[in-house]
C-alpha positions in Angstrom: 131.0 74.6 107.4 132.3 72.7 104.4 131.1 73.8 101.0 129.5 70.4 100.5 127.0 71.2 103.2 125.5 73.8 100.9 125.4 71.6 97.9 122.1 71.6 96.2 121.8 67.8 96.1 123.8 66.9 99.3 123.6 69.7 101.9 121.0 69.8 104.7 117.8 71.3 103.2 117.4 74.0 105.8 121.0 75.3 105.3 120.8 75.0 101.6 117.5 76.7 101.4 118.5 79.8 103.4 122.0 79.8 101.9 120.5 80.3 98.4 117.4 82.2 99.4 118.5 84.9 101.8 121.0 86.6 99.4 118.5 86.4 96.6 115.8 87.8 98.8 118.2 90.7 99.7 118.8 91.3 96.1 115.1 91.2 95.0 114.1 93.4 97.9 116.8 95.9 96.9 115.2 96.1 93.5 111.7 96.6 94.9 113.0 99.2 97.5 114.5 101.0 94.5 111.0 101.0 92.9 109.5 102.4 96.2 112.1 105.1 96.4 111.2 105.8 92.7 107.6 106.3 93.8 108.8 108.5 96.8 110.7 110.8 94.5 107.9 111.0 91.8 105.1 111.5 94.4 106.9 114.2 96.4 108.8 116.0 93.7 106.7 115.6 90.6 103.1 114.8 91.8 100.3 112.3 92.0 99.8 112.5 88.2 103.3 111.1 87.6 102.5 108.1 89.9 99.3 107.4 88.0 101.1 107.7 84.7 103.7 105.2 85.8 101.0 102.8 86.7 99.3 103.3 83.3 102.5 101.9 81.6 103.0 99.1 84.0 101.0 96.5 81.9 103.6 97.0 79.2 106.4 96.2 81.6 104.5 93.1 82.9 104.3 91.8 79.2 107.9 92.3 78.7 108.9 90.5 81.8 106.4 87.8 81.2 108.0 87.0 77.8 111.5 87.1 79.4 110.6 84.9 82.3 108.9 82.3 80.0 112.4 81.7 78.5 114.4 82.3 81.7 112.4 80.1 84.0 112.1 77.3 81.5 115.8 77.6 80.7 116.8 77.4 84.3 114.6 74.5 85.0 116.2 72.6 82.0 119.7 73.7 83.2 119.0 72.5 86.7 117.8 69.1 85.4 120.9 68.7 83.3 123.3 69.7 86.1 121.6 67.2 88.4 122.3 64.6 85.7 125.9 65.7 85.3 125.4 67.0 81.7 127.2 70.3 81.8 127.3 70.5 78.0 123.5 70.5 77.7 123.3 73.1 80.5 125.6 75.5 78.8 123.6 75.0 75.4 120.4 75.8 76.9 121.7 78.9 78.6 123.1 80.2 75.4 120.0 79.5 73.4 117.9 81.2 76.2 119.9 84.4 76.1 119.8 84.5 72.3 116.0 84.2 72.4 115.8 86.9 75.0 117.7 89.4 72.9 115.9 88.7 69.7 112.4 88.7 71.1 113.0 91.8 73.3 114.4 93.8 70.3 111.3 92.9 68.2 108.8 94.0 70.9 110.7 97.1 71.6 110.6 98.1 67.9 106.7 97.5 67.9 106.3 99.7 70.9 108.2 102.6 69.3 106.2 102.3 66.2 102.8 102.2 67.8 103.3 104.0 71.1 100.4 106.4 70.7 97.9 103.6 69.9 99.3 101.6 72.8 98.9 104.4 75.2 95.4 105.2 74.2 94.5 101.5 74.8 96.2 101.6 78.2 94.1 104.6 79.3 96.9 107.2 78.8 94.6 110.1 77.9 94.1 113.7 79.0 96.7 114.9 81.5 98.0 111.3 81.8 99.1 111.1 78.2 102.2 113.2 78.3 103.9 111.7 81.4 102.9 108.2 80.5 104.4 108.6 77.0 107.6 109.9 78.5 107.9 107.0 80.9 107.1 104.4 78.1 109.7 105.8 75.7 112.4 106.3 78.3 112.2 102.7 79.6 111.7 100.8 76.3 115.3 101.2 75.0 116.6 99.5 78.1 114.2 96.4 78.2 117.0 94.3 76.5 119.2 95.0 79.5 116.4 94.4 82.0 115.8 90.9 80.7 119.4 89.8 79.9 120.6 91.0 83.4 117.7 89.2 84.9 118.5 86.0 82.9 122.1 86.2 84.0 121.1 86.4 87.7 118.7 83.4 87.4 121.3 81.3 85.7 124.1 82.4 88.0 122.0 80.8 90.9 121.6 77.5 89.0 125.5 77.6 88.5 125.8 78.0 92.4 126.8 81.7 92.0 123.8 82.8 94.1 125.8 85.3 96.3 127.2 87.0 93.3 123.8 87.3 91.6 122.3 88.7 94.8 125.0 91.2 95.3 124.6 92.4 91.7 120.9 92.9 92.3 121.6 94.8 95.5 124.0 97.1 93.5 121.4 97.5 90.8 119.0 98.8 93.4 121.5 101.1 94.9 122.5 102.6 91.6 118.8 103.0 90.7 118.2 105.0 93.9 121.2 107.2 93.3 120.2 107.9 89.7 116.7 108.6 90.7 117.9 111.3 93.2 120.1 112.8 90.4 117.6 112.7 87.6 114.3 113.4 89.4 115.4 115.7 92.3 118.7 117.4 91.3 118.1 117.5 87.6 114.3 117.5 87.5 113.6 115.3 84.4 110.4 114.0 86.0 109.2 110.6 84.8 111.7 110.5 82.0 114.5 110.8 84.6 112.9 107.9 86.6 112.8 105.7 83.5 116.4 106.4 82.5 117.6 105.8 86.1 116.0 102.4 86.1 117.4 101.5 82.7 120.9 102.5 83.5 120.9 100.6 86.8 120.2 97.4 84.8 123.0 98.2 82.3 125.2 98.2 85.3 123.9 94.8 86.4 124.3 93.3 82.9 127.9 94.5 82.7 128.8 93.0 86.0 127.3 89.5 85.4 128.4 89.2 81.8 131.9 88.2 83.0 130.5 85.2 84.9 129.4 83.5 81.6 132.3 84.1 79.3 135.1 82.6 81.5 136.2 79.0 81.1 135.9 78.5 84.9 132.1 78.8 85.0 130.0 75.7 85.0 127.3 77.4 83.0 128.7 79.7 80.3 128.3 80.7 76.7 129.0 78.1 74.1 129.1 77.8 70.4 127.9 74.2 70.6 124.3 75.0 71.1 122.7 72.2 69.0 119.1 72.5 67.8 116.9 75.5 68.8 113.9 73.1 68.8 114.5 72.7 72.4 113.4 76.2 73.1 109.9 75.2 72.3 109.9 72.9 75.4 111.7 75.6 77.4 109.0 78.1 76.5 106.3 75.6 77.4 107.8 74.9 80.8 108.0 78.7 81.5 104.7 79.5 79.9 103.0 79.7 83.2 105.4 82.5 84.2 104.5 84.3 81.0 100.8 84.0 81.7 101.3 85.0 85.2 103.2 88.2 84.4 101.2 89.1 81.3 97.9 88.5 83.1 99.1 90.7 85.9 99.5 93.4 83.2 95.9 92.7 82.0 94.6 92.8 85.6 96.3 96.1 86.1 94.8 97.5 82.9 91.4 96.3 84.0 91.7 97.8 87.5 93.1 101.1 86.1 90.1 101.3 83.8 87.6 100.6 86.6 89.2 102.9 89.1 89.4 105.7 86.5 85.7 105.3 85.9 84.8 105.3 89.6 87.4 107.5 91.2 89.4 109.4 88.4 93.1 110.0 88.4 93.3 110.4 92.2 92.1 106.8 92.5 94.7 105.5 90.0 97.3 107.3 92.0 96.0 105.7 95.2 96.1 102.3 93.5 99.7 103.0 92.5 100.6 103.5 96.2 99.0 100.1 97.0 100.8 98.5 94.2 104.1 99.7 95.5 103.4 98.1 99.0 101.9 94.9 97.5 104.9 94.6 95.0 107.4 94.9 97.9 105.7 92.0 99.7 105.3 89.9 96.5 108.9 90.4 95.6 110.0 88.8 98.9 107.7 85.8 98.1 108.9 85.7 94.5 112.4 85.6 95.8 111.8 82.6 97.8 109.9 80.8 95.0 112.7 81.6 92.6 115.0 79.9 95.0 113.0 76.8 94.9 113.2 76.4 91.2 116.9 75.4 90.9 116.7 73.4 94.2 113.7 71.4 93.2 114.6 70.9 89.5 118.2 69.9 90.4 117.1 67.4 93.0 114.4 66.1 90.8 117.0 65.5 88.1 119.1 63.6 90.6 116.0 61.5 91.6 116.0 62.9 95.3 112.3 63.0 96.0 112.5 63.5 99.8 114.5 66.7 99.2 112.0 68.0 96.9 109.3 67.6 99.6 111.6 69.3 102.2 112.3 72.3 100.1 108.7 72.8 99.1 107.7 72.8 102.8 110.2 75.3 103.7 109.1 77.6 101.0 105.4 77.3 102.1 106.4 77.9 105.8 108.5 81.0 105.1 106.1 82.7 102.7 103.2 81.9 104.9 104.9 83.7 107.8 105.9 86.6 105.6 102.2 87.0 104.5 101.1 87.3 108.1 103.8 89.9 108.9 102.9 92.1 105.8 99.2 91.9 106.5 99.7 93.0 110.2 102.0 95.9 109.0 99.2 97.1 106.6 96.6 96.8 109.4 98.6 98.6 112.0 100.6 101.3 110.1 98.6 102.0 106.9 98.8 105.8 107.0 102.5 105.7 107.9 103.3 103.5 105.0 101.3 105.4 102.4 102.6 108.8 103.4 106.0 107.7 102.4 105.0 108.5 98.9 102.6 111.4 99.2 102.6 113.8 102.2 99.4 115.1 103.7 95.8 113.9 103.7 94.8 114.4 100.0 92.2 112.3 98.2 95.0 109.9 97.0 95.7 109.0 100.7 92.1 108.6 101.6 91.4 106.4 98.5 94.4 104.3 99.4 93.4 103.8 103.0 90.0 102.5 101.8 91.9 100.1 99.5 94.0 98.9 102.4 91.0 98.1 104.6 89.7 95.6 102.0 92.9 94.2 100.3 95.0 93.2 103.3 93.8 89.5 103.4 95.4 88.9 100.0 98.7 89.1 101.7 97.9 86.0 103.6 97.5 83.7 100.5 99.4 85.3 97.7 102.8 83.9 98.8 101.4 80.4 99.0 100.0 80.5 95.6 103.2 81.8 94.2 105.2 78.9 95.9 102.9 76.3 94.5 103.1 77.8 91.0 106.9 77.6 91.2 106.7 74.0 92.4 104.6 73.1 89.4 107.0 74.7 87.1 110.0 73.0 88.7 108.3 69.6 88.4 107.7 70.3 84.7 103.9 70.5 85.1 103.5 73.7 83.0 99.7 73.3 82.6 99.2 73.3 86.4 101.4 76.3 86.8 99.4 78.1 84.1 96.2 77.4 85.9 97.5 78.8 89.2 99.1 81.9 87.6 95.9 82.7 85.6 93.6 82.0 88.4 95.3 84.3 90.9 96.2 87.1 88.6 93.4 87.7 86.2 90.6 85.1 86.0 89.1 85.3 89.5 90.2 88.9 90.4 89.1 90.1 87.0 85.7 88.4 87.3 85.0 89.7 90.8 86.1 93.2 89.7 83.7 93.2 86.8 80.8 91.7 88.7 80.9 92.9 92.3 80.7 96.7 91.5 77.4 96.1 89.9 76.0 95.1 93.2 78.0 96.8 95.9 79.6 99.8 94.1 83.3 100.6 94.1 83.9 98.4 97.2 83.7 95.4 94.8 86.9 96.6 93.1 88.8 96.5 96.4 87.4 93.1 97.4 88.1 91.5 94.1 91.8 91.0 94.8 91.6 89.1 98.2 88.6 87.1 97.0 90.4 86.1 93.8 93.5 85.0 95.8 91.2 82.9 98.1 89.4 81.1 95.2 92.7 80.6 93.4 94.2 79.0 96.6 91.4 76.5 96.6 92.1 75.6 93.0 95.8 75.4 93.8 95.3 73.0 96.7 93.2 70.8 94.6 95.8 70.5 91.9 98.6 69.9 94.5 96.8 67.1 96.3 96.6 65.3 92.9 100.3 65.9 92.2 102.2 65.5 95.5 105.9 65.3 95.1 106.9 62.0 93.7 109.6 61.0 91.3 108.9 61.6 87.6 111.7 61.1 85.1 113.3 64.4 84.0 113.6 65.3 80.4 115.7 62.9 78.3 119.3 63.9 78.2 120.4 64.9 74.7 123.9 63.8 73.6 126.7 66.1 74.6 126.6 69.3 72.6 
């Protein structure tokens, strides 16, 4: 086929959607598989306490990625609009400003974590036998956060610049390097959770190094430029991506809440079991996020070009694919729960039994989570940040958190398990209500500033 058939604004929507999404899905799943292998090595070579310690630190990671995605997603939506209007200078400027903001903010937050690590760990629940491994994992990953976010930013902007295949292949390589380093630093040289943290960090250094070249050459449509113009535009960028920040950071708050409740009802074994479920849930969500990420440049660019029908087509494709994936993942959990869980911890210990009980209640969440994610991405791409924020907060903290706090008072620890699927269901009802009021129709994109 001719290259024009895969053009974001001209190609057949089905071909364009899968041309951009499948490589990105492969890359994102490689990253999530690396995390799963991470869990396998930690669970089988270090122990359940290591898994629980990693989960204790996850809210910090969620906050970091929330801040990063706020700028990255807002920046890519802006860049897509500008490219759709033919304004390459503005697209390069917003890319450069976004990357500068990522570096500055990440270094500031990293410094705060190093200064107040003990206080932070205490607040997260890293006490007793969880304290030492949680501290090791936190301090071994924090120095690499600037590479996590800049490499992720490069990958997102590479897709907008129609370098989707290169971005995806880089993510695949990051996943492969992570797995190899996990084996070396956790198994061969038993550095425990510190080795796992360093392995993850170094893999993103590799990704950063590979993608940097895309944005410094003159041949790239989106590249670094000295003609950035005013940084005031970042306020609008952050507003557009604020829903992503709330989504990620509220996931962190939700994990903190669930960790606290599970520690109270089931102890460290329960938190380790929750970590196993998180690995499986995260793998499924990464596939859905990959398709929703694909939609952002497709919808924003076509919106900038005024092509409303294509916006509808891409949205419907995203909903269809993620809905089907949700059914597949739910069936896998129902049919093969023990086989999936024993990938991380062998035998029939209390962690496995707790996790099996989790599975029996949580599986319906897989049916709706992908649809909520797609709608949130659609709202962001249409520059409706308030609606995206509502969806993100509703599905990640407001309803799951409320159910998790209230239901155990009446039905015991089962209420913790039921909180997640019930939260997704109520959030989906809210999402549909918002969507029916804001079906795809043409709204003027951001005004185009003068060439920078």
